[in-house]
mmCIF entry with sequence, helices, sheets and N, C-alpha, C, O atoms, coordinates in Angstrom:
data_MODEL
# 
_entry.id   MODEL 
# 
_entity.id                         1 
_entity.type                       polymer 
_entity.pdbx_number_of_molecules   1 
# 
_entity_poly.entity_id                      1 
_entity_poly.type                           'polypeptide(L)' 
_entity_poly.nstd_linkage                   no 
_entity_poly.nstd_monomer                   no 
_entity_poly.pdbx_seq_one_letter_code       MQTYIVQWQFPSMEASMKATKTFTDYVKEGSPYDSFKGFKVLNRVLNP 
_entity_poly.pdbx_seq_one_letter_code_can   MQTYIVQWQFPSMEASMKATKTFTDYVKEGSPYDSFKGFKVLNRVLNP 
_entity_poly.pdbx_strand_id                 A 
# 
loop_
_entity_poly_seq.entity_id 
_entity_poly_seq.num 
_entity_poly_seq.mon_id 
_entity_poly_seq.hetero 
1 1  MET n 
1 2  GLN n 
1 3  THR n 
1 4  TYR n 
1 5  ILE n 
1 6  VAL n 
1 7  GLN n 
1 8  TRP n 
1 9  GLN n 
1 10 PHE n 
1 11 PRO n 
1 12 SER n 
1 13 MET n 
1 14 GLU n 
1 15 ALA n 
1 16 SER n 
1 17 MET n 
1 18 LYS n 
1 19 ALA n 
1 20 THR n 
1 21 LYS n 
1 22 THR n 
1 23 PHE n 
1 24 THR n 
1 25 ASP n 
1 26 TYR n 
1 27 VAL n 
1 28 LYS n 
1 29 GLU n 
1 30 GLY n 
1 31 SER n 
1 32 PRO n 
1 33 TYR n 
1 34 ASP n 
1 35 SER n 
1 36 PHE n 
1 37 LYS n 
1 38 GLY n 
1 39 PHE n 
1 40 LYS n 
1 41 VAL n 
1 42 LEU n 
1 43 ASN n 
1 44 ARG n 
1 45 VAL n 
1 46 LEU n 
1 47 ASN n 
1 48 PRO n 
# 
_struct_asym.id          A 
_struct_asym.entity_id   1 
# 
loop_
_struct_conf.conf_type_id 
_struct_conf.id 
_struct_conf.pdbx_PDB_helix_id 
_struct_conf.beg_label_comp_id 
_struct_conf.beg_label_asym_id 
_struct_conf.beg_label_seq_id 
_struct_conf.pdbx_beg_PDB_ins_code 
_struct_conf.end_label_comp_id 
_struct_conf.end_label_asym_id 
_struct_conf.end_label_seq_id 
_struct_conf.pdbx_end_PDB_ins_code 
_struct_conf.beg_auth_comp_id 
_struct_conf.beg_auth_asym_id 
_struct_conf.beg_auth_seq_id 
_struct_conf.end_auth_comp_id 
_struct_conf.end_auth_asym_id 
_struct_conf.end_auth_seq_id 
_struct_conf.pdbx_PDB_helix_class 
_struct_conf.details 
_struct_conf.pdbx_PDB_helix_length 
HELX_P HELX_P1 AA1 MET A 13 ? GLU A 29 ? MET A 13 GLU A 29 1 ? 17 
HELX_P HELX_P2 AA2 PRO A 32 ? ASP A 34 ? PRO A 32 ASP A 34 5 ? 3  
# 
_struct_conf_type.id          HELX_P 
_struct_conf_type.criteria    ? 
_struct_conf_type.reference   ? 
# 
_struct_sheet.id               AA1 
_struct_sheet.type             ? 
_struct_sheet.number_strands   2 
_struct_sheet.details          ? 
# 
_struct_sheet_order.sheet_id     AA1 
_struct_sheet_order.range_id_1   1 
_struct_sheet_order.range_id_2   2 
_struct_sheet_order.offset       ? 
_struct_sheet_order.sense        anti-parallel 
# 
loop_
_struct_sheet_range.sheet_id 
_struct_sheet_range.id 
_struct_sheet_range.beg_label_comp_id 
_struct_sheet_range.beg_label_asym_id 
_struct_sheet_range.beg_label_seq_id 
_struct_sheet_range.pdbx_beg_PDB_ins_code 
_struct_sheet_range.end_label_comp_id 
_struct_sheet_range.end_label_asym_id 
_struct_sheet_range.end_label_seq_id 
_struct_sheet_range.pdbx_end_PDB_ins_code 
_struct_sheet_range.beg_auth_comp_id 
_struct_sheet_range.beg_auth_asym_id 
_struct_sheet_range.beg_auth_seq_id 
_struct_sheet_range.end_auth_comp_id 
_struct_sheet_range.end_auth_asym_id 
_struct_sheet_range.end_auth_seq_id 
AA1 1 SER A 35 ? PHE A 36 ? SER A 35 PHE A 36 
AA1 2 PHE A 39 ? LYS A 40 ? PHE A 39 LYS A 40 
# 
loop_
_atom_site.group_PDB 
_atom_site.id 
_atom_site.type_symbol 
_atom_site.label_atom_id 
_atom_site.label_alt_id 
_atom_site.label_comp_id 
_atom_site.label_asym_id 
_atom_site.label_entity_id 
_atom_site.label_seq_id 
_atom_site.pdbx_PDB_ins_code 
_atom_site.Cartn_x 
_atom_site.Cartn_y 
_atom_site.Cartn_z 
_atom_site.occupancy 
_atom_site.B_iso_or_equiv 
_atom_site.pdbx_formal_charge 
_atom_site.auth_seq_id 
_atom_site.auth_comp_id 
_atom_site.auth_asym_id 
_atom_site.auth_atom_id 
_atom_site.pdbx_PDB_model_num 
ATOM 1   N N  . MET A 1 1  ? -6.950  136.560 18.305 1.00 0.00 ? 1  MET A N  1 
ATOM 2   C CA . MET A 1 1  ? -6.320  135.313 18.567 1.00 0.00 ? 1  MET A CA 1 
ATOM 3   C C  . MET A 1 1  ? -4.884  135.557 19.004 1.00 0.00 ? 1  MET A C  1 
ATOM 4   O O  . MET A 1 1  ? -4.180  136.401 18.449 1.00 0.00 ? 1  MET A O  1 
ATOM 5   N N  . GLN A 1 2  ? -4.483  134.826 19.977 1.00 0.00 ? 2  GLN A N  1 
ATOM 6   C CA . GLN A 1 2  ? -3.121  134.900 20.529 1.00 0.00 ? 2  GLN A CA 1 
ATOM 7   C C  . GLN A 1 2  ? -2.312  133.722 20.088 1.00 0.00 ? 2  GLN A C  1 
ATOM 8   O O  . GLN A 1 2  ? -2.831  132.621 19.906 1.00 0.00 ? 2  GLN A O  1 
ATOM 9   N N  . THR A 1 3  ? -1.040  133.960 19.916 1.00 0.00 ? 3  THR A N  1 
ATOM 10  C CA . THR A 1 3  ? -0.090  132.902 19.657 1.00 0.00 ? 3  THR A CA 1 
ATOM 11  C C  . THR A 1 3  ? 0.984   132.939 20.741 1.00 0.00 ? 3  THR A C  1 
ATOM 12  O O  . THR A 1 3  ? 1.499   134.001 21.092 1.00 0.00 ? 3  THR A O  1 
ATOM 13  N N  . TYR A 1 4  ? 1.306   131.763 21.262 1.00 0.00 ? 4  TYR A N  1 
ATOM 14  C CA . TYR A 1 4  ? 2.298   131.707 22.376 1.00 0.00 ? 4  TYR A CA 1 
ATOM 15  C C  . TYR A 1 4  ? 3.405   130.770 21.956 1.00 0.00 ? 4  TYR A C  1 
ATOM 16  O O  . TYR A 1 4  ? 3.178   129.712 21.370 1.00 0.00 ? 4  TYR A O  1 
ATOM 17  N N  . ILE A 1 5  ? 4.570   131.182 22.266 1.00 0.00 ? 5  ILE A N  1 
ATOM 18  C CA . ILE A 1 5  ? 5.763   130.327 22.007 1.00 0.00 ? 5  ILE A CA 1 
ATOM 19  C C  . ILE A 1 5  ? 6.342   130.002 23.306 1.00 0.00 ? 5  ILE A C  1 
ATOM 20  O O  . ILE A 1 5  ? 6.680   130.914 24.061 1.00 0.00 ? 5  ILE A O  1 
ATOM 21  N N  . VAL A 1 6  ? 6.489   128.734 23.641 1.00 0.00 ? 6  VAL A N  1 
ATOM 22  C CA . VAL A 1 6  ? 6.938   128.299 24.980 1.00 0.00 ? 6  VAL A CA 1 
ATOM 23  C C  . VAL A 1 6  ? 8.207   127.486 24.752 1.00 0.00 ? 6  VAL A C  1 
ATOM 24  O O  . VAL A 1 6  ? 8.245   126.576 23.923 1.00 0.00 ? 6  VAL A O  1 
ATOM 25  N N  . GLN A 1 7  ? 9.216   127.829 25.490 1.00 0.00 ? 7  GLN A N  1 
ATOM 26  C CA . GLN A 1 7  ? 10.453  127.055 25.449 1.00 0.00 ? 7  GLN A CA 1 
ATOM 27  C C  . GLN A 1 7  ? 10.793  126.597 26.884 1.00 0.00 ? 7  GLN A C  1 
ATOM 28  O O  . GLN A 1 7  ? 10.461  127.257 27.868 1.00 0.00 ? 7  GLN A O  1 
ATOM 29  N N  . TRP A 1 8  ? 11.455  125.463 26.951 1.00 0.00 ? 8  TRP A N  1 
ATOM 30  C CA . TRP A 1 8  ? 11.873  124.982 28.290 1.00 0.00 ? 8  TRP A CA 1 
ATOM 31  C C  . TRP A 1 8  ? 13.157  124.154 28.159 1.00 0.00 ? 8  TRP A C  1 
ATOM 32  O O  . TRP A 1 8  ? 13.533  123.739 27.062 1.00 0.00 ? 8  TRP A O  1 
ATOM 33  N N  . GLN A 1 9  ? 13.772  123.939 29.211 1.00 0.00 ? 9  GLN A N  1 
ATOM 34  C CA . GLN A 1 9  ? 14.991  123.136 29.257 1.00 0.00 ? 9  GLN A CA 1 
ATOM 35  C C  . GLN A 1 9  ? 14.967  122.347 30.537 1.00 0.00 ? 9  GLN A C  1 
ATOM 36  O O  . GLN A 1 9  ? 14.695  122.861 31.622 1.00 0.00 ? 9  GLN A O  1 
ATOM 37  N N  . PHE A 1 10 ? 15.268  121.053 30.365 1.00 0.00 ? 10 PHE A N  1 
ATOM 38  C CA . PHE A 1 10 ? 15.376  120.172 31.491 1.00 0.00 ? 10 PHE A CA 1 
ATOM 39  C C  . PHE A 1 10 ? 16.790  120.143 32.024 1.00 0.00 ? 10 PHE A C  1 
ATOM 40  O O  . PHE A 1 10 ? 17.749  120.271 31.262 1.00 0.00 ? 10 PHE A O  1 
ATOM 41  N N  . PRO A 1 11 ? 16.928  119.974 33.339 1.00 0.00 ? 11 PRO A N  1 
ATOM 42  C CA . PRO A 1 11 ? 18.313  119.988 33.985 1.00 0.00 ? 11 PRO A CA 1 
ATOM 43  C C  . PRO A 1 11 ? 19.100  118.755 33.559 1.00 0.00 ? 11 PRO A C  1 
ATOM 44  O O  . PRO A 1 11 ? 20.329  118.782 33.625 1.00 0.00 ? 11 PRO A O  1 
ATOM 45  N N  . SER A 1 12 ? 18.444  117.665 33.122 1.00 0.00 ? 12 SER A N  1 
ATOM 46  C CA . SER A 1 12 ? 19.194  116.452 32.829 1.00 0.00 ? 12 SER A CA 1 
ATOM 47  C C  . SER A 1 12 ? 18.355  115.602 31.821 1.00 0.00 ? 12 SER A C  1 
ATOM 48  O O  . SER A 1 12 ? 17.152  115.830 31.689 1.00 0.00 ? 12 SER A O  1 
ATOM 49  N N  . MET A 1 13 ? 18.946  114.687 31.156 1.00 0.00 ? 13 MET A N  1 
ATOM 50  C CA . MET A 1 13 ? 18.272  113.800 30.272 1.00 0.00 ? 13 MET A CA 1 
ATOM 51  C C  . MET A 1 13 ? 17.277  112.916 31.035 1.00 0.00 ? 13 MET A C  1 
ATOM 52  O O  . MET A 1 13 ? 16.225  112.561 30.502 1.00 0.00 ? 13 MET A O  1 
ATOM 53  N N  . GLU A 1 14 ? 17.605  112.572 32.253 1.00 0.00 ? 14 GLU A N  1 
ATOM 54  C CA . GLU A 1 14 ? 16.747  111.728 33.081 1.00 0.00 ? 14 GLU A CA 1 
ATOM 55  C C  . GLU A 1 14 ? 15.448  112.544 33.325 1.00 0.00 ? 14 GLU A C  1 
ATOM 56  O O  . GLU A 1 14 ? 14.352  112.012 33.146 1.00 0.00 ? 14 GLU A O  1 
ATOM 57  N N  . ALA A 1 15 ? 15.561  113.800 33.724 1.00 0.00 ? 15 ALA A N  1 
ATOM 58  C CA . ALA A 1 15 ? 14.336  114.586 33.957 1.00 0.00 ? 15 ALA A CA 1 
ATOM 59  C C  . ALA A 1 15 ? 13.535  114.771 32.666 1.00 0.00 ? 15 ALA A C  1 
ATOM 60  O O  . ALA A 1 15 ? 12.305  114.808 32.720 1.00 0.00 ? 15 ALA A O  1 
ATOM 61  N N  . SER A 1 16 ? 14.166  114.883 31.556 1.00 0.00 ? 16 SER A N  1 
ATOM 62  C CA . SER A 1 16 ? 13.473  115.050 30.249 1.00 0.00 ? 16 SER A CA 1 
ATOM 63  C C  . SER A 1 16 ? 12.749  113.783 29.951 1.00 0.00 ? 16 SER A C  1 
ATOM 64  O O  . SER A 1 16 ? 11.615  113.865 29.480 1.00 0.00 ? 16 SER A O  1 
ATOM 65  N N  . MET A 1 17 ? 13.289  112.616 30.177 1.00 0.00 ? 17 MET A N  1 
ATOM 66  C CA . MET A 1 17 ? 12.603  111.352 29.885 1.00 0.00 ? 17 MET A CA 1 
ATOM 67  C C  . MET A 1 17 ? 11.412  111.134 30.782 1.00 0.00 ? 17 MET A C  1 
ATOM 68  O O  . MET A 1 17 ? 10.399  110.592 30.339 1.00 0.00 ? 17 MET A O  1 
ATOM 69  N N  . LYS A 1 18 ? 11.509  111.549 32.062 1.00 0.00 ? 18 LYS A N  1 
ATOM 70  C CA . LYS A 1 18 ? 10.390  111.427 32.956 1.00 0.00 ? 18 LYS A CA 1 
ATOM 71  C C  . LYS A 1 18 ? 9.215   112.266 32.566 1.00 0.00 ? 18 LYS A C  1 
ATOM 72  O O  . LYS A 1 18 ? 8.065   111.921 32.838 1.00 0.00 ? 18 LYS A O  1 
ATOM 73  N N  . ALA A 1 19 ? 9.502   113.345 31.941 1.00 0.00 ? 19 ALA A N  1 
ATOM 74  C CA . ALA A 1 19 ? 8.378   114.307 31.548 1.00 0.00 ? 19 ALA A CA 1 
ATOM 75  C C  . ALA A 1 19 ? 7.774   113.894 30.199 1.00 0.00 ? 19 ALA A C  1 
ATOM 76  O O  . ALA A 1 19 ? 6.719   114.408 29.825 1.00 0.00 ? 19 ALA A O  1 
ATOM 77  N N  . THR A 1 20 ? 8.395   113.010 29.486 1.00 0.00 ? 20 THR A N  1 
ATOM 78  C CA . THR A 1 20 ? 7.916   112.637 28.111 1.00 0.00 ? 20 THR A CA 1 
ATOM 79  C C  . THR A 1 20 ? 6.430   112.148 28.117 1.00 0.00 ? 20 THR A C  1 
ATOM 80  O O  . THR A 1 20 ? 5.584   112.634 27.366 1.00 0.00 ? 20 THR A O  1 
ATOM 81  N N  . LYS A 1 21 ? 6.185   111.191 28.983 1.00 0.00 ? 21 LYS A N  1 
ATOM 82  C CA . LYS A 1 21 ? 4.830   110.590 29.032 1.00 0.00 ? 21 LYS A CA 1 
ATOM 83  C C  . LYS A 1 21 ? 3.753   111.640 29.310 1.00 0.00 ? 21 LYS A C  1 
ATOM 84  O O  . LYS A 1 21 ? 2.744   111.728 28.610 1.00 0.00 ? 21 LYS A O  1 
ATOM 85  N N  . THR A 1 22 ? 3.994   112.407 30.323 1.00 0.00 ? 22 THR A N  1 
ATOM 86  C CA . THR A 1 22 ? 3.036   113.460 30.706 1.00 0.00 ? 22 THR A CA 1 
ATOM 87  C C  . THR A 1 22 ? 2.795   114.407 29.574 1.00 0.00 ? 22 THR A C  1 
ATOM 88  O O  . THR A 1 22 ? 1.644   114.735 29.288 1.00 0.00 ? 22 THR A O  1 
ATOM 89  N N  . PHE A 1 23 ? 3.815   114.853 28.928 1.00 0.00 ? 23 PHE A N  1 
ATOM 90  C CA . PHE A 1 23 ? 3.732   115.774 27.829 1.00 0.00 ? 23 PHE A CA 1 
ATOM 91  C C  . PHE A 1 23 ? 2.984   115.186 26.664 1.00 0.00 ? 23 PHE A C  1 
ATOM 92  O O  . PHE A 1 23 ? 2.090   115.828 26.112 1.00 0.00 ? 23 PHE A O  1 
ATOM 93  N N  . THR A 1 24 ? 3.338   113.955 26.271 1.00 0.00 ? 24 THR A N  1 
ATOM 94  C CA . THR A 1 24 ? 2.632   113.371 25.152 1.00 0.00 ? 24 THR A CA 1 
ATOM 95  C C  . THR A 1 24 ? 1.219   113.049 25.387 1.00 0.00 ? 24 THR A C  1 
ATOM 96  O O  . THR A 1 24 ? 0.412   113.117 24.460 1.00 0.00 ? 24 THR A O  1 
ATOM 97  N N  . ASP A 1 25 ? 0.863   112.690 26.613 1.00 0.00 ? 25 ASP A N  1 
ATOM 98  C CA . ASP A 1 25 ? -0.541  112.520 27.022 1.00 0.00 ? 25 ASP A CA 1 
ATOM 99  C C  . ASP A 1 25 ? -1.331  113.813 26.909 1.00 0.00 ? 25 ASP A C  1 
ATOM 100 O O  . ASP A 1 25 ? -2.474  113.826 26.454 1.00 0.00 ? 25 ASP A O  1 
ATOM 101 N N  . TYR A 1 26 ? -0.718  114.864 27.318 1.00 0.00 ? 26 TYR A N  1 
ATOM 102 C CA . TYR A 1 26 ? -1.337  116.196 27.249 1.00 0.00 ? 26 TYR A CA 1 
ATOM 103 C C  . TYR A 1 26 ? -1.619  116.597 25.810 1.00 0.00 ? 26 TYR A C  1 
ATOM 104 O O  . TYR A 1 26 ? -2.704  117.088 25.500 1.00 0.00 ? 26 TYR A O  1 
ATOM 105 N N  . VAL A 1 27 ? -0.589  116.377 24.878 1.00 0.00 ? 27 VAL A N  1 
ATOM 106 C CA . VAL A 1 27 ? -0.720  116.718 23.479 1.00 0.00 ? 27 VAL A CA 1 
ATOM 107 C C  . VAL A 1 27 ? -1.850  115.896 22.859 1.00 0.00 ? 27 VAL A C  1 
ATOM 108 O O  . VAL A 1 27 ? -2.648  116.426 22.084 1.00 0.00 ? 27 VAL A O  1 
ATOM 109 N N  . LYS A 1 28 ? -1.921  114.630 23.189 1.00 0.00 ? 28 LYS A N  1 
ATOM 110 C CA . LYS A 1 28 ? -2.889  113.720 22.584 1.00 0.00 ? 28 LYS A CA 1 
ATOM 111 C C  . LYS A 1 28 ? -4.291  113.978 23.111 1.00 0.00 ? 28 LYS A C  1 
ATOM 112 O O  . LYS A 1 28 ? -5.250  114.037 22.342 1.00 0.00 ? 28 LYS A O  1 
ATOM 113 N N  . GLU A 1 29 ? -4.406  114.129 24.421 1.00 0.00 ? 29 GLU A N  1 
ATOM 114 C CA . GLU A 1 29 ? -5.689  114.140 25.128 1.00 0.00 ? 29 GLU A CA 1 
ATOM 115 C C  . GLU A 1 29 ? -6.212  115.561 25.526 1.00 0.00 ? 29 GLU A C  1 
ATOM 116 O O  . GLU A 1 29 ? -7.403  115.773 25.754 1.00 0.00 ? 29 GLU A O  1 
ATOM 117 N N  . GLY A 1 30 ? -5.291  116.468 25.589 1.00 0.00 ? 30 GLY A N  1 
ATOM 118 C CA . GLY A 1 30 ? -5.671  117.811 25.984 1.00 0.00 ? 30 GLY A CA 1 
ATOM 119 C C  . GLY A 1 30 ? -5.760  117.894 27.502 1.00 0.00 ? 30 GLY A C  1 
ATOM 120 O O  . GLY A 1 30 ? -5.219  117.052 28.220 1.00 0.00 ? 30 GLY A O  1 
ATOM 121 N N  . SER A 1 31 ? -6.445  118.914 27.969 1.00 0.00 ? 31 SER A N  1 
ATOM 122 C CA . SER A 1 31 ? -6.536  119.189 29.409 1.00 0.00 ? 31 SER A CA 1 
ATOM 123 C C  . SER A 1 31 ? -7.854  119.835 29.689 1.00 0.00 ? 31 SER A C  1 
ATOM 124 O O  . SER A 1 31 ? -8.404  120.489 28.802 1.00 0.00 ? 31 SER A O  1 
ATOM 125 N N  . PRO A 1 32 ? -8.409  119.686 30.905 1.00 0.00 ? 32 PRO A N  1 
ATOM 126 C CA . PRO A 1 32 ? -9.660  120.372 31.235 1.00 0.00 ? 32 PRO A CA 1 
ATOM 127 C C  . PRO A 1 32 ? -9.511  121.889 31.140 1.00 0.00 ? 32 PRO A C  1 
ATOM 128 O O  . PRO A 1 32 ? -10.514 122.594 31.034 1.00 0.00 ? 32 PRO A O  1 
ATOM 129 N N  . TYR A 1 33 ? -8.328  122.387 31.175 1.00 0.00 ? 33 TYR A N  1 
ATOM 130 C CA . TYR A 1 33 ? -8.068  123.808 31.144 1.00 0.00 ? 33 TYR A CA 1 
ATOM 131 C C  . TYR A 1 33 ? -7.922  124.312 29.711 1.00 0.00 ? 33 TYR A C  1 
ATOM 132 O O  . TYR A 1 33 ? -7.595  125.477 29.483 1.00 0.00 ? 33 TYR A O  1 
ATOM 133 N N  . ASP A 1 34 ? -8.164  123.435 28.761 1.00 0.00 ? 34 ASP A N  1 
ATOM 134 C CA . ASP A 1 34 ? -8.078  123.919 27.314 1.00 0.00 ? 34 ASP A CA 1 
ATOM 135 C C  . ASP A 1 34 ? -9.287  124.716 26.881 1.00 0.00 ? 34 ASP A C  1 
ATOM 136 O O  . ASP A 1 34 ? -9.295  125.300 25.797 1.00 0.00 ? 34 ASP A O  1 
ATOM 137 N N  . SER A 1 35 ? -10.295 124.746 27.706 1.00 0.00 ? 35 SER A N  1 
ATOM 138 C CA . SER A 1 35 ? -11.488 125.508 27.310 1.00 0.00 ? 35 SER A CA 1 
ATOM 139 C C  . SER A 1 35 ? -12.184 125.974 28.582 1.00 0.00 ? 35 SER A C  1 
ATOM 140 O O  . SER A 1 35 ? -12.512 125.167 29.452 1.00 0.00 ? 35 SER A O  1 
ATOM 141 N N  . PHE A 1 36 ? -12.407 127.287 28.686 1.00 0.00 ? 36 PHE A N  1 
ATOM 142 C CA . PHE A 1 36 ? -13.171 127.890 29.775 1.00 0.00 ? 36 PHE A CA 1 
ATOM 143 C C  . PHE A 1 36 ? -13.660 129.241 29.271 1.00 0.00 ? 36 PHE A C  1 
ATOM 144 O O  . PHE A 1 36 ? -13.260 129.696 28.199 1.00 0.00 ? 36 PHE A O  1 
ATOM 145 N N  . LYS A 1 37 ? -14.500 129.855 30.026 1.00 0.00 ? 37 LYS A N  1 
ATOM 146 C CA . LYS A 1 37 ? -15.107 131.101 29.602 1.00 0.00 ? 37 LYS A CA 1 
ATOM 147 C C  . LYS A 1 37 ? -14.069 132.081 29.101 1.00 0.00 ? 37 LYS A C  1 
ATOM 148 O O  . LYS A 1 37 ? -13.188 132.503 29.851 1.00 0.00 ? 37 LYS A O  1 
ATOM 149 N N  . GLY A 1 38 ? -14.172 132.442 27.834 1.00 0.00 ? 38 GLY A N  1 
ATOM 150 C CA . GLY A 1 38 ? -13.311 133.463 27.251 1.00 0.00 ? 38 GLY A CA 1 
ATOM 151 C C  . GLY A 1 38 ? -11.976 132.869 26.694 1.00 0.00 ? 38 GLY A C  1 
ATOM 152 O O  . GLY A 1 38 ? -11.117 133.617 26.228 1.00 0.00 ? 38 GLY A O  1 
ATOM 153 N N  . PHE A 1 39 ? -11.823 131.596 26.746 1.00 0.00 ? 39 PHE A N  1 
ATOM 154 C CA . PHE A 1 39 ? -10.559 130.956 26.284 1.00 0.00 ? 39 PHE A CA 1 
ATOM 155 C C  . PHE A 1 39 ? -10.829 129.588 25.732 1.00 0.00 ? 39 PHE A C  1 
ATOM 156 O O  . PHE A 1 39 ? -11.582 128.823 26.335 1.00 0.00 ? 39 PHE A O  1 
ATOM 157 N N  . LYS A 1 40 ? -10.243 129.249 24.608 1.00 0.00 ? 40 LYS A N  1 
ATOM 158 C CA . LYS A 1 40 ? -10.325 127.834 24.016 1.00 0.00 ? 40 LYS A CA 1 
ATOM 159 C C  . LYS A 1 40 ? -9.098  127.600 23.237 1.00 0.00 ? 40 LYS A C  1 
ATOM 160 O O  . LYS A 1 40 ? -8.724  128.425 22.404 1.00 0.00 ? 40 LYS A O  1 
ATOM 161 N N  . VAL A 1 41 ? -8.438  126.482 23.477 1.00 0.00 ? 41 VAL A N  1 
ATOM 162 C CA . VAL A 1 41 ? -7.372  126.060 22.631 1.00 0.00 ? 41 VAL A CA 1 
ATOM 163 C C  . VAL A 1 41 ? -7.891  125.475 21.360 1.00 0.00 ? 41 VAL A C  1 
ATOM 164 O O  . VAL A 1 41 ? -8.632  124.492 21.367 1.00 0.00 ? 41 VAL A O  1 
ATOM 165 N N  . LEU A 1 42 ? -7.500  126.082 20.260 1.00 0.00 ? 42 LEU A N  1 
ATOM 166 C CA . LEU A 1 42 ? -7.999  125.642 18.913 1.00 0.00 ? 42 LEU A CA 1 
ATOM 167 C C  . LEU A 1 42 ? -7.086  124.619 18.264 1.00 0.00 ? 42 LEU A C  1 
ATOM 168 O O  . LEU A 1 42 ? -7.526  123.692 17.584 1.00 0.00 ? 42 LEU A O  1 
ATOM 169 N N  . ASN A 1 43 ? -5.749  124.829 18.507 1.00 0.00 ? 43 ASN A N  1 
ATOM 170 C CA . ASN A 1 43 ? -4.787  123.973 17.806 1.00 0.00 ? 43 ASN A CA 1 
ATOM 171 C C  . ASN A 1 43 ? -3.479  124.012 18.553 1.00 0.00 ? 43 ASN A C  1 
ATOM 172 O O  . ASN A 1 43 ? -3.120  125.019 19.164 1.00 0.00 ? 43 ASN A O  1 
ATOM 173 N N  . ARG A 1 44 ? -2.807  122.955 18.498 1.00 0.00 ? 44 ARG A N  1 
ATOM 174 C CA . ARG A 1 44 ? -1.413  122.931 19.095 1.00 0.00 ? 44 ARG A CA 1 
ATOM 175 C C  . ARG A 1 44 ? -0.443  122.579 17.927 1.00 0.00 ? 44 ARG A C  1 
ATOM 176 O O  . ARG A 1 44 ? -0.633  121.613 17.187 1.00 0.00 ? 44 ARG A O  1 
ATOM 177 N N  . VAL A 1 45 ? 0.569   123.402 17.820 1.00 0.00 ? 45 VAL A N  1 
ATOM 178 C CA . VAL A 1 45 ? 1.560   123.165 16.818 1.00 0.00 ? 45 VAL A CA 1 
ATOM 179 C C  . VAL A 1 45 ? 2.918   122.927 17.519 1.00 0.00 ? 45 VAL A C  1 
ATOM 180 O O  . VAL A 1 45 ? 3.426   123.800 18.224 1.00 0.00 ? 45 VAL A O  1 
ATOM 181 N N  . LEU A 1 46 ? 3.470   121.765 17.314 1.00 0.00 ? 46 LEU A N  1 
ATOM 182 C CA . LEU A 1 46 ? 4.659   121.397 18.095 1.00 0.00 ? 46 LEU A CA 1 
ATOM 183 C C  . LEU A 1 46 ? 5.805   121.203 17.068 1.00 0.00 ? 46 LEU A C  1 
ATOM 184 O O  . LEU A 1 46 ? 5.627   120.643 15.986 1.00 0.00 ? 46 LEU A O  1 
ATOM 185 N N  . ASN A 1 47 ? 6.962   121.692 17.473 1.00 0.00 ? 47 ASN A N  1 
ATOM 186 C CA . ASN A 1 47 ? 8.189   121.516 16.701 1.00 0.00 ? 47 ASN A CA 1 
ATOM 187 C C  . ASN A 1 47 ? 9.372   121.282 17.671 1.00 0.00 ? 47 ASN A C  1 
ATOM 188 O O  . ASN A 1 47 ? 10.146  122.184 17.990 1.00 0.00 ? 47 ASN A O  1 
ATOM 189 N N  . PRO A 1 48 ? 9.456   120.035 18.109 1.00 0.00 ? 48 PRO A N  1 
ATOM 190 C CA . PRO A 1 48 ? 10.425  119.751 19.201 1.00 0.00 ? 48 PRO A CA 1 
ATOM 191 C C  . PRO A 1 48 ? 11.855  119.966 18.740 1.00 0.00 ? 48 PRO A C  1 
ATOM 192 O O  . PRO A 1 48 ? 12.789  119.776 19.519 1.00 0.00 ? 48 PRO A O  1 
# 
């Protein structure tokens, strides 16, 4: 099992707000890339 820590920084508050919906949709609904041969996302742990 692998654990990944991802950090990012937006250049402005406006850019951050624009990304919010896309990010929350991904967390709620997942992605087609969450599971493929040899890989499967089992859990997401978020600490914003």
